[in-house]
C-alpha positions as MATLAB code, in Angstrom:
seq = 'MTDDATVPSMTERSEGITARPTSYSRVSLGIMAHSSEANLLGNVHGGEIMKLADSTAGAVAHRHSGGPAVTAAMDEMTFLAPVHVGDIIKTYAQVNWAGTSSMEIGVRVEAQPWGNASDEPVHVASAYFVFVAIDAEGHPRPVPPLETETDGDVRRRREAEIRRAHRLARKAEIDRGREG';
ca = [
     115.158   89.226   78.067;
     113.705   87.130   75.319;
     114.771   86.890   71.709;
     111.173   87.175   70.465;
     111.399   89.169   67.230;
     107.950   90.699   67.817;
     109.035   92.340   71.058;
     110.110   95.977   70.694;
     113.426   96.689   72.382;
     113.361  100.151   73.934;
     112.435  101.652   70.596;
     110.229  104.655   70.202;
     106.797  104.782   68.644;
     105.878  107.401   66.109;
     104.346  109.352   69.026;
     107.843  109.505   70.520;
     106.958  107.334   73.528;
     109.686  104.990   74.723;
     108.670  101.404   75.487;
     108.536  100.427   79.148;
     109.548   96.991   80.439;
     107.007   94.874   82.306;
     108.965   95.320   85.543;
     108.592   99.122   85.382;
     105.011   99.208   86.564;
     104.537   96.021   88.610;
     102.666   96.678   91.845;
     101.852   94.659   94.942;
      99.328   95.727   97.571;
      98.254   94.081  100.793;
      95.521   94.401  103.405;
      94.119   92.437  106.316;
      90.539   91.234  105.832;
      88.091   92.684  108.367;
      84.661   91.491  109.473;
      83.023   94.515  107.811;
      84.106   93.053  104.440;
      82.686   89.580  105.088;
      79.427   87.712  104.648;
      77.658   85.702  107.362;
      79.972   82.740  106.740;
      83.062   84.815  107.558;
      84.228   84.872  103.943;
      85.270   88.160  102.362;
      82.770   89.338   99.733;
      83.913   88.823   96.155;
      83.205   92.503   95.526;
      85.816   93.460   98.124;
      88.372   91.248   96.365;
      87.390   92.839   93.039;
      87.798   96.328   94.510;
      91.296   95.542   95.775;
      92.237   93.973   92.427;
      90.889   97.038   90.562;
      92.870   99.389   92.830;
      96.049   97.404   92.225;
      95.449   97.342   88.471;
      94.788  101.087   88.538;
      98.150  101.744   90.181;
      99.861   99.638   87.503;
      98.006  101.437   84.688;
      98.924  104.846   86.134;
     102.601  103.859   86.399;
     102.820  102.371   82.920;
     100.941  105.187   81.201;
     102.563  107.956   83.217;
      99.266  109.474   84.316;
      95.572  108.937   84.887;
      93.909  105.806   83.566;
      90.388  104.489   84.064;
      88.895  101.014   84.197;
      87.251  100.316   80.837;
      86.440   96.637   81.389;
      87.025   93.702   83.638;
      87.503   90.911   81.168;
      87.434   88.060   83.635;
      87.717   87.301   87.337;
      88.041   83.780   88.623;
      87.608   82.972   92.324;
      89.564   79.878   93.298;
      89.299   79.736   97.110;
      87.590   81.711   99.886;
      89.265   84.499  101.821;
      88.487   84.563  105.560;
      88.287   87.364  108.077;
      91.797   87.948  109.419;
      93.583   86.684  106.313;
      96.294   88.871  104.824;
      95.286   89.534  101.227;
      98.027   90.372   98.741;
      97.612   91.413   95.129;
     100.272   91.294   92.436;
      99.720   93.023   89.106;
     101.479   93.958   85.885;
     100.741   95.120   82.360;
     100.190   92.104   80.101;
      99.557   94.030   76.876;
      99.614   97.663   75.756;
      97.877   99.138   72.718;
      97.541  102.714   71.532;
      95.691  104.046   74.579;
      94.571  100.906   76.411;
      96.329   98.289   78.509;
      95.435   94.877   79.892;
      96.477   94.469   83.508;
      96.657   90.998   85.039;
      96.094   90.673   88.789;
      96.845   87.690   91.028;
      95.265   87.614   94.497;
      96.711   85.523   97.325;
      95.638   85.052  100.947;
      97.539   83.884  103.997;
      96.297   83.386  107.569;
      97.613   86.321  109.604;
      98.679   84.261  112.592;
     100.984   81.804  110.835;
     103.707   83.159  108.579;
     104.858   79.613  107.806;
     101.622   78.868  105.912;
     102.084   79.161  102.177;
      99.926   81.852  100.561;
      96.928   80.467   98.669;
      96.122   81.683   95.158;
      92.499   82.791   95.687;
      91.652   84.772   92.544;
      92.900   86.074   89.199;
      91.531   88.915   87.113;
      92.133   90.778   83.853;
      91.300   94.471   83.617;
      91.365   96.787   80.608;
      92.384  100.360   81.410;
      92.405  103.384   79.127;
      94.839  106.243   79.735;
      93.095  109.609   79.738;
      94.144  113.239   79.447;
      92.886  116.192   81.530;
      89.694  116.361   79.438;
      88.969  112.655   79.863;
      89.958  111.739   76.297;
      92.142  108.700   75.506;
      95.856  109.432   75.309;
      98.777  107.336   74.039;
     100.487  104.799   76.291;
     104.035  103.480   75.994;
     104.534  100.179   74.191;
     105.252   97.195   76.441;
     108.662   95.560   76.410;
     108.467   91.979   77.649;
     111.344   90.710   79.760;
     110.694   87.023   80.425;
     109.151   84.018   78.730;
     106.256   84.422   81.188;
     105.759   88.015   80.007;
     105.670   86.837   76.387;
     103.087   84.171   77.302;
     100.949   86.718   79.195;
     101.087   89.127   76.236;
     100.039   86.388   73.797;
      97.136   85.363   76.044;
      96.096   89.036   76.440;
      96.016   89.382   72.647;
      93.678   86.363   72.487;
      91.376   87.889   75.125;
      91.384   91.198   73.213;
      90.503   89.465   69.944;
      87.619   87.689   71.696;
      86.347   90.961   73.215;
      86.415   92.672   69.815;
      84.748   89.716   68.048;
      82.030   89.533   70.729;
      81.364   93.279   70.405;
      81.204   93.051   66.600;
      78.773   90.112   66.783;
      76.533   91.939   69.259;
      76.593   95.082   67.090;
      75.639   93.021   64.002;
      72.703   91.533   65.904;
      71.448   94.979   66.879;
      71.494   96.300   63.301;
      68.493   94.219   62.227;
];
């Protein structure tokens, strides 16, 4: 745990929702890359990596919010190295920030050749998704506040707040440009 005064400690919001720690909804998924997912060079299509990352983030959002959540935005995805047919692809994800009804989910993607367990996994991509929790009618619903547990969690939350501020400022600037 951190001593950050801005971090709620298992308190309840006015909606009566208890904060959830970052560890509560962490998810890891893994698959083996197949030739049907690859281009002519034998590299897995970026879209396949994005799909796996989105699925992992969706599982995290569902866990944290306690129900259905939908992808509202993919803030950023950075590809760092290729993934080859036969590689074992693993995704690791957690909530970085939680608002009233939306959450930012960070996803790390790693790959490892299937035939050699002694090879270190390679960090091949990172992504940030924004999910919105929805009710049965498809309307936004409240999500639990996020309780950070480590210095890394505090850093990820701070960086998520910066990305959110940039998204909102970009949207406001675009809207202003469309008014005229």
